[in-house]
PAZAPA-4460 file (N, C-alpha, C; in steps of 0.05 Angstrom, whole numbers, plus 32768, in hexadecimal, padded with zeros to 4 digits):
% residues 100
    n_x    n_y    n_z   ca_x   ca_y   ca_z    c_x    c_y    c_z   seq   type   mol
   804C   7EBB   8224   804E   7ECE   820F   8055   7EEA   821A     1      G     A
   8059   7EFC   8209   8060   7F18   8211   804D   7F2C   8203     2      E     A
   804A   7F42   8210   803A   7F58   8206   804C   7F70   8200     3      V     A
   8047   7F7D   81EA   8058   7F94   81E3   8047   7FAD   81E0     4      Y     A
   8052   7FC4   81E7   8046   7FDE   81E4   8053   7FEC   81CC     5      K     A
   8043   7FF5   81B9   804D   8003   81A2   8047   8021   81A5     6      L     A
   805B   8032   819F   8057   804F   81A0   8066   805D   8189     7      S     A
   805E   8075   8184   806A   8086   816F   8069   8079   8153     8      N     A
   8051   8072   814C   804B   8068   8131   8035   8079   8125     9      F     A
   8031   8076   810B   801C   8085   80FD   8005   8072   80F6    10      V     A
   7FED   807C   80FA   7FD5   806E   80F0   7FCC   807C   80D7    11      V     A
   7FC9   806D   80C1   7FC2   807A   80A7   7FAD   8069   8099    12      A     A
   7F9D   8075   8088   7F89   8066   8079   7F97   8053   8066    13      P     A
   7F8B   803C   8062   7F95   8029   804E   7F8A   8031   8033    14      V     A
   7F9C   8034   801F   7F94   803B   8004   7FA0   8027   7FF0    15      V     A
   7F95   8025   7FD9   7FA0   8013   7FC5   7F95   7FF7   7FC7    16      G     A
   7F9F   7FE5   7FB6   7F94   7FCA   7FB4   7FA0   7FB7   7FC9    17      S     A
   7FB7   7FBE   7FD5   7FC3   7FAC   7FE9   7FB7   7FB2   8004    18      Y     A
   7FA5   7FA1   800D   7F97   7FA4   8026   7F99   7F8B   8037    19      R     A
   7FAE   7F88   8047   7FB2   7F6F   8055   7F9D   7F69   806B    20      P     A
   7F8E   7F7E   8074   7F79   7F7A   8087   7F60   7F87   807D    21      T     A
   7F4A   7F81   808B   7F30   7F8E   8084   7F2E   7FAA   8091    22      M     A
   7F41   7FB0   80A2   7F40   7FCA   80B1   7F47   7FE1   809E    23      H     A
   7F39   7FF8   80A1   7F3E   800E   808F   7F58   801E   8094    24      P     A
   7F67   8017   80AA   7F7F   8026   80B1   7F97   8013   80B4    25      F     A
   7FAF   801E   80B3   7FC7   800E   80B7   7FDA   801D   80C9    26      K     A
   7FED   800E   80D5   8002   801A   80E6   801B   801D   80D6    27      L     A
   8028   8034   80D8   8041   8038   80CA   8057   803D   80DF    28      I     A
   806B   802B   80DF   8081   802E   80F2   8095   8041   80E6    29      F     A
   80A1   8052   80F8   80B5   8065   80F0   80CE   8061   8101    30      Q     A
   80E3   8071   80FC   80FB   806E   810B   80F6   8072   8129    31      K     A
   80E4   8083   8130   80DF   8089   814D   80CB   8075   8159    32      K     A
   80C0   8063   814A   80AD   804F   8154   80BB   803E   816A    33      T     A
   80AD   8039   8180   80B8   8029   8196   80A5   8011   819A    34      K     A
   80B2   7FFA   819E   80A4   7FE1   81A5   80B0   7FD9   81C0    35      V     A
   809F   7FDA   81D5   80A9   7FD4   81F0   809B   7FBD   81FC    36      Q     A
   80AA   7FAC   820A   809E   7F95   8219   808F   7FA1   8231    37      N     A
   8077   7F96   8236   8067   7F9F   824C   8066   7F89   8261    38      V     A
   806A   7F90   827A   806A   7F7D   8290   804F   7F70   8294    39      E     A
   803A   7F80   8294   801F   7F76   8298   8016   7F69   827E    40      K     A
   800E   7F50   827F   8009   7F41   8266   7FEB   7F40   825E    41      S     A
   7FDA   7F51   826A   7FBE   7F51   8261   7FBC   7F5C   8245    42      D     A
   7FAF   7F4E   8234   7FAC   7F57   8218   7F8F   7F61   8214    43      I     A
   7F8C   7F7B   820F   7F70   7F84   820A   7F66   7F79   81F0    44      P     A
   7F4E   7F6D   81F0   7F44   7F60   81D8   7F32   7F71   81C8    45      I     A
   7F2D   7F8A   81D0   7F1C   7F9C   81C1   7F28   7FA0   81A5    46      L     A
   7F18   7F9B   8191   7F21   7F9F   8175   7F2F   7F88   8169    47      G     A
   7F33   7F72   8179   7F41   7F5B   816E   7F2D   7F44   8169    48      L     A
   7F33   7F34   8155   7F22   7F1D   814F   7F35   7F05   814C    49      S     A
   7F39   7EF7   8162   7F4D   7EE2   8163   7F45   7ECA   8152    50      F     A
   7F58   7EBE   8145   7F54   7EA6   8134   7F65   7E90   813F    51      T     A
   7F59   7E78   8143   7F68   7E61   814D   7F7E   7E59   813A    52      D     A
   7F95   7E52   8144   7FAC   7E4B   8133   7FA6   7E34   8121    53      L     A
   7F96   7E20   812A   7F8E   7E0A   8118   7F7F   7E14   8100    54      A     A
   7F6E   7E28   8103   7F5F   7E33   80ED   7F72   7E42   80DA    55      E     A
   7F86   7E50   80E5   7F99   7E5F   80D4   7FA7   7E4C   80C1    56      V     A
   7FAF   7E35   80CA   7FBE   7E22   80B9   7FAD   7E17   80A2    57      S     A
   7F93   7E1A   80A4   7F81   7E11   808E   7F7D   7E26   8079    58      S     A
   7F86   7E3E   807D   7F83   7E53   806A   7F95   7E4F   8051    59      Y     A
   7F8C   7E58   803A   7F9C   7E56   8022   7FB3   7E6A   8023    60      S     A
   7FC7   7E66   8012   7FDE   7E77   8011   7FD7   7E94   8009    61      D     A
   7FC0   7E97   7FFB   7FB9   7EB2   7FF1   7FA3   7EBE   8001    62      D     A
   7FA1   7EB8   801C   7F8E   7EC4   802D   7F92   7EE2   802D    63      Y     A
   7F7C   7EF1   802B   7F7E   7F0E   8025   7F84   7F20   803D    64      D     A
   7F80   7F16   8056   7F81   7F28   806D   7F94   7F1E   8083    65      Y     A
   7F9E   7F31   8092   7FAD   7F29   80AA   7F99   7F20   80BF    66      L     A
   7FA2   7F10   80D3   7F91   7F06   80E7   7F9C   7F0A   8103    67      I     A
   7F8B   7F0A   8117   7F94   7F0D   8133   7F96   7EF1   813F    68      D     A
   7FAD   7EEB   814B   7FB2   7ED1   8158   7FC0   7ED6   8172    69      V     A
   7FBD   7EC3   8184   7FCD   7EC2   819D   7FDB   7EA7   819D    70      I     A
   7FF5   7EA7   81A1   8004   7E8E   81A2   8020   7E93   81AD    71      G     A
   802F   7E7E   81B1   804A   7E80   81BA   805C   7E7F   81A2    72      L     A
   806F   7E91   81A0   8082   7E91   818A   8096   7E7B   818F    73      M     A
   8096   7E67   817D   80A8   7E50   8181   80BF   7E50   816D    74      S     A
   80BF   7E63   815B   80D5   7E64   8148   80D5   7E7E   8138    75      G     A
   80EC   7E85   812D   80EF   7E9D   811D   8104   7E98   8108    76      I     A
   80FE   7EA1   80EF   8111   7E9C   80D9   8125   7EB2   80D8    77      S     A
   813A   7EAE   80C8   814C   7EC3   80C1   813D   7ED6   80AE    78      N     A
   8147   7EEE   80AA   813A   7F01   8098   813A   7EF6   807C    79      E     A
   8123   7EF7   806F   8120   7EED   8054   8119   7F04   8041    80      L     A
   811F   7F02   8028   8117   7F16   8014   8107   7F09   7FFE    81      E     A
   80F3   7F18   7FF4   80E5   7F0F   7FDD   80DD   7F27   7FCC    82      Y     A
   80D6   7F23   7FB3   80CF   7F39   7FA2   80B1   7F39   7F9D    83      I     A
   80A5   7F50   7FA2   8088   7F53   7F9D   8084   7F6D   7F8E    84      R     A
   8076   7F6C   7F78   8071   7F83   7F68   808A   7F92   7F61    85      D     A
   80A0   7F83   7F5C   80B9   7F8F   7F54   80C9   7F9B   7F6B    86      G     A
   80C0   7F98   7F84   80CE   7FA3   7F9B   80D8   7F8C   7FAC    87      K     A
   80F0   7F8F   7FB7   80FB   7F7C   7FCA   80EF   7F81   7FE5    88      V     A
   80E3   7F6D   7FF1   80D6   7F6F   800B   80E4   7F5C   801E    89      T     A
   80E9   7F65   8036   80F6   7F54   804A   80E1   7F4A   805D    90      K     A
   80E4   7F32   8068   80D2   7F27   807B   80E0   7F14   808E    91      M     A
   80D3   7F10   80A5   80DC   7EFC   80B8   80C4   7EEA   80BE    92      V     A
   80C7   7ED0   80BC   80B1   7EBE   80C1   80B1   7EB6   80DF    93      V     A
   809A   7EB9   80EC   8097   7EB2   8108   8088   7E98   8109    94      L     A
   8091   7E85   811A   8082   7E6C   811E   8074   7E6E   8139    95      E     A
   8059   7E68   8138   8049   7E69   8151   803E   7E4E   8157    96      L     A
   803A   7E49   8171   802D   7E31   817B   8019   7E38   8191    97      T     A
   8005   7E28   8194   7FF2   7E2C   81AA   7FF4   7E15   81BF    98      D     A
   8009   7E05   81BC   800F   7DEE   81CE   7FF8   7DDA   81D0    99      N     A
   7FE9   7DD6   81BB   7FD4   7DC2   81BB   7FDE   7DA8   81B1   100      R     A
***
């Protein structure tokens, strides 16, 4: 796997009814945001609560929160679009495996 360093982003309080995580803050990427590959692959676990991939697949489609996982990216979709609350949202689906 690879580790990435994020810089030049904004940390803001989460407001409203859309709360994908239990955390009170969110990251906002901007034009100047950088995502850089890091040579040293140590992942600091402070503040993370890792969930086993087998457990993730048992969650319902309407699970309320984002989760922390470690896995190998084994696939990536083309860009997809869907409509939520009258707005077009773009997404890319990542496929992960833990090689078990």
